[in-house]
N, C-alpha and C positions, 0 to 999 in steps of 0.2 A: 775540217773545222774552218769556219769563216774567220778571216783576219780582220781585226778591228783597226780602223785607220786612226792614228794618233791625232788629237786635237791641238791646234796651235793658235795662240792669240798674239797678234802683232800690234804693238802700241807705239805709235810714232806721230808727231804733230805735222810732219811733212807728208802730204798726200801722195806725191810721186813715189816716195820711198816705200810707204806702206803698201800701196797698190802694186808697185813693182815686185815687192817681196811676195805679195799674195799670188801674183801671176806665176812667179818662179817656183813657188813651193806647193801650190794647191794640187799638183799631181800626186804628191806623196803624203800630204797632210790635209785634214779638215780645217781650213783656215778661217779665222775670224779677225777683224781689224777694229781698232779704236784710235781715236784722234788725240786723246790725252789720258793721263793716268787715272783720273776720276771715273771716266766712262769705262776704262779698262777694268778698274776694280769692281765696278757694278757687274760687268760680265763675269768676272772671276767668282764673285759671291753668288751668282745665279747658277753657274755651271762649273763643274770640275774640269779644268784644262790639263792636258799632259805637259804642254810647254808654253812658257811666256817669253816672247822675244820683245824686249822693250828698249826704246831710245833712252839716253841719259838726260839730256837737256830738253825739257818741255815746259811750257807755261804752267804755273801752279806747282803741283806735286811732281818731283823729278823721278827719274828711273830708280834711284837708290831707295826712296821712300816707297815706291810701288812694289819693289821686290821684297822689302821688309814686311809690308802688309800682306803680300801674296803668300809669303812663307809662314805667316801666322794662321792661315786658313786650315780647316780640318783636313783637306786633301791638297796640300801645296803642289804647285806645278814645278817642273824644272825651269829655272830662271836663267836666261842668257841676256846680258847687257850689251847694247850697241852704242857706240859713241864715235863722234868725229874727233874727239879730243883724247886721242890715245896716248896713254902714258902708264908707266909702272905704278905710279901712285893711284891712278884711277882704277887699275886692275885690283890692287890690294884693297881699296875701299869697297869695290864691288863685292869681293869675297866676304868682307866683313858684314855686309848687309845681307848675305845669304845667297849671292849669285853662284850658279853652278859653272858658268863659263862667261867669257868676255870676248867680244870681237870688235875690231876697229873698222868703221865704215869705209875709211879711205882705202883699206887693203882687202876688204871683204869680197870673197868669191863665193858665188851661190853654191857651187859643188862642195867647197870647204865648209860652208855654213850648214848645209844639209848633212854632211858627214859628222859634224860636231853634235848636231841635234840627235842623230841616230845613236851616236856613242853614248850621249847622256841618257837617252831612253833605255839603252841596254844596261847601263850601269845601274839605273834606278830599278829595273826589273830584277837584277841580281840581288840588290839590297832588299827588295820586297821578299824574294824567295828565301833569302837568308833569315830575315825576320820571321817569316812564316815557319821555317824549319825549327827555330828556337821555340816558337809558340807551340808547335806540335810536340816537341820534346817535353816541354813543361806540362802540357795538357795530357798527352797520351802516355808518355813513358815515365812520368813522375820524377823528372829530374830535380824538382825541389827536394826530394829525398837525399840529394847529394849536396845540399847547401851546408855551409859551415866554414869555419876559419881555423880549425885545428891543424896542427902540423901534419898529423896523420892523414887527414882528408886531402890536404894540399899535395902530399906525396902521391896519393892514389890518383888524383886528377891529372897530375903531371905525367904519370905513367900512361893513363888513358889517352892523353893528348899525343904522346909519342907513338903509342902502338896503333892507334886507330887507322892511320893512313897505310899501314903495312899489311902483309898477308899472314903475319905470325899467328900461330895458335896461342890462345890465352887460357889460363886456368885461374879462376876467381875463387878464393876461399874465404870463409868467414861464417859466423854463427847465423842461424835462421833469422831473417828480418833485417839483416844489415844492408840489404840493397844489391845483392849480387846480380840479379837479373836487370836491375836498373843500369848498373855499370855496363853489362853486356850489351844492352840495347843502345846505350850512349856510344859505345865503341862502333857499333854497326852504323848508327846514324851519322857519325863523324867520319866514316870511311868512304872510299870511292864506290863501295857496294851499297850505299844508302838507298838507291832507287831500285835495287834488286830485292828479292824476298828475304824476310826475316822469318825463320822457322824455329820454333822452340819445341823441345821434347823433355817432358818431366819424367825422368827415368824411374823414379820411385813409384810412380802411379801406374806402371805397366808391369805385368808378370813377365818373368824371364822368357816364357814361351812366346810372348808377343813382341818383345822389344826388338829382336832382330828383324822381324817382318816390318815393324814400324819404321825402323831406320832405313832398311835397304829394299823394302817392298817385296812382293811375291807374285808369282805367276798363278794363273787359274789352275786349281787342282793341286797346288803345292802341298796342302795339308787339308784335313777335314774342315770344311767351312769356307775354304778359299774358292768361292764361286766365280770370281772374276779376277783379272789382273789388277794389282794395286801398286801405285807408285809409292816408294818410301820417302821419308823426310829428306834424305840426302838428295834425291832427284828434285824434290819440290823446292829445295833451297838453291838450285843451280844458279851460279853467279852471285849468290848472296851469302848470308851467314846462317850457320846451323848452331843453335844453342842447346847444349846438353846439360840440363840442370840435374843436380844430385847424381853426378857421374859415379860416385862411390857405390851406387846401388846396382850397377850392371854386373851380370853373371860372367863366369869365366869364358864361355863360348863367345858371347858378344864382345868381350874384351879383345879376344884374338882377332875377330873380324874388324873391329874398330882400329886396332893397331895396324892391320894391313891397309885399311883405307887411308889412315893418316900418312903412312909411308909411301903409298903408290897412287893415292887418290883414285883407286879403282874398287869396284864391288860387283857382286852378282845378286840379282833378286833371288829369293828363295824359290826353288824349283826350276832355276834356269842355269845354264852353263855359259851363257853369254856374258863376257866381262864388259863392264861399262865404266866410263870415267866421269868424274864430276868436279867442277871447279867450285869449291865451297870453302869458305873461311869458317873454322870451327872454334867456338868458345865454349868452355865447360865450367861448371861451378859445383861446389860441394861444401857441406858444413862438416865433413869428416876430415880427419887427419890421414891423408892418403899414404904418407910415408910410414905411419904406424901400420896401416893395412898392408903395405908392401912387405914390411918386416914380418907380419903375421902370415904372409902368403895368400892373402885374400884379394890382393890387387897387383897386377903385373907391374914390375919395376920399369920395363921398357915402355909400356903404355904411359906410365906416369911421366917419364921424361919427354915423351912425344907431346903430351898435353901441356906440360908446364914449360913451354918455350919462353913465355912471358908470364910469370906468376904475379897475381895481384891479391893481396890480403886486405880484407876490409875489417878493421878493428871494431869490436862491439861498442855500442853507444856509451856504456859506462866508462870506457877508456877515452872518450872524447866529449866529455860533458860540456866543454866550451861551445860545442855546436848546437846544444839543445835550444837556447833562446832563439836563434835564427830559424831553426827547423820548426819549432813550435809556433812562432809568429807567422811563418809562411803557411803552415797548415791551418791555423786559425783563420787567416785571411781567405784561404781557399774554401773552407767549409762554411764560413759566414756568407760568402757570396753564393755558394751552391744551395744553401738552405734559406736564403733570404733573411738572415739574422743580422741585427745591428751591432755585432761584436766588433770593437775597434782595438782591443788590446788585451793584455794578460796582467792580472794583479801581481804585485811583487811576491806576496805570500804564496800565490799559486806557482809562480816560477820557482820559488825556493823549494817547494815540494817536488817539482819535476826535476830539479837539479840533484836532489837527495835520493830520489828513487833509482833503483838499479837497472831498470828496463831489461828484464830477461828476454823480452821479445824484440828488443832493439828499435830501430827506426819504425818498423811496421807497428809495433805496440804504441810508440809515441804518437804516430799518426792516428791510430784508432782512439787513443785516449783524448786527443785534442778534438776529434770529431764528436766523441761522447760529450765533452765539455761544452762545445759550441751548441749542440742540439739542446742541452739542458739549461744553458745560460739564459737568464731572464733580463739581464742588463746589457751594458755596452762593453764590459770587460769580464774575462773568465775568472771566477773566484774559486777558492779551494774546494768548496762544496760541489762544484761542477765536475770535478775530476772523478774518475772511477775509484772505488774503494781501495784497491791495492796501492794506488799512487798516493792516496791520502794517508796511508799507514805510516807511522814514524819509521825512520830508517833502521833504528835499532831493532824494532820488531821484525822487520823484513830480514835483516841479517841473522837475527837469532833464530827465526823460523828455518831459513836455509841451512844454517849450521846444524840445528837439531836434526833436520831431515838427513843431512849428509852423514852425521855421526851415527844415526840409527841404521843407516844402510852401509856403513863402513866406507863411504866414498870421500870423506874429508881427510886430505893429507895435511901434514904439518905446514907445508909451503902454502897451501890454499888458505889455511887458517890465518897464517901470517899476512897474507895478501888482503884478506877480508878485514883484518884488524887495521891495516894501514888505510884502507879506503874509509872505514868507519871513523877513524881518528881525524883524517883530513876533512871529511864532510861535517863532522861535529864541530870542527874549528873553522868552518867556512873557507877551507883551502890555505889557512895560515900555517906555513911550514914550521915556523919557530914554536908556535903554540902546540901543534900536533906532536912535534918531537918531545916537548916537555911532558905532554900528556902520556906519551908512550914510554918515557924514561930513557930516551936515547938521544944522541947528539944530532944536531941538524945535518951534519955531514953523513952520518949513518943513515938518516932518513932519506937523503937524496940518493945514496947508493942503493937503498932498498927500492925506492921508486923507480930507478933506472932498471934494476933487476926484474921488477914485475911489470915494466912498461906502463907505469902509472903517472908519468910526468905531466900528462894532459889534465889531471884532476886539480 
């Protein structure tokens, strides 16, 4: 790959200084010179420079003003101020105007100046890469799905921040649509393995007979239809992260092989006796209660504890409704831009409906609902009529329908009925605890105890 030479603009009203600097630096940089700030600014507006090296005291516009104007450009350069009037006050003032560095002419050595420029360029490159990483996360991995200000989400993000740099195996639990894969991808992108492969396996989408081969690969002739050797996902993820979604769906045989792999980081392809090792970080996710499966004998207890080194539970959206406005606004902005729609906001009545809806499909359903609303919206703000029909339905109807269905199938427990009643009362009273307690005929203290018991404090 061809190396691009950084461009450098030197602005100094003293010809011997600027020409001397040009001669000293042109071996490492593509150097341009200007005799005053105004002519330097014209060059900056015409071409994007990597570095601006400017004197402080010049006729007309001084170096401070030039740096301020340079930093306001669409692609601002690294700005280094030179002055013969070196003092701490000048250095502080230079930084206030946006200077990235400051050198004194009286003590300036070319080698040191070149080193400072190279360091500034490297720092800028790292900043650009960091910004691009965040953009990729937002665009590719849907990290806006993790927006919010609820205590529950803050706790999740804090665990993600702590676990990402480690090698620990992570088990992510939560209902469908809560963003388990988003969390897993974020852990990968924030880890030292971010430049290595990310490989996902959706276990429920594969029959038991194929899952073992999918994970560990097979040799030619290992089974009927195995016409050639195939690498498994474990090998494909070498050095990176292997994500096993819906881990509760794997059969007993695969559980045994996965347990061995987690313990020893070794495996054999189907049809081979050769043991291989793999450096892979494993993250698993499930919407099932694995401990209940362990008690029922359908999931190995030792495998569960191998997977849940660091457990992360994602609460359903109905338990963190405080996050809905931020999420909905971000999705509306995203889909308005994607579809070329002039949508600029969400009407209060629309937001009220979204806050009262129970979101059985969680963040995924919210995202789809907002996309639906943006596509159908004819104005600049999303109205109630733009929402999908289930979201527009009154809350009481939704709860009544769910309750009737559960009663008819014998799935409604007394605790669940009480929980639904609490949610209904709070949402009918717009979150007013005193009013909700009065409506339910209980004390405010009892209401708080019940909310804590059912983990509904976020409502």
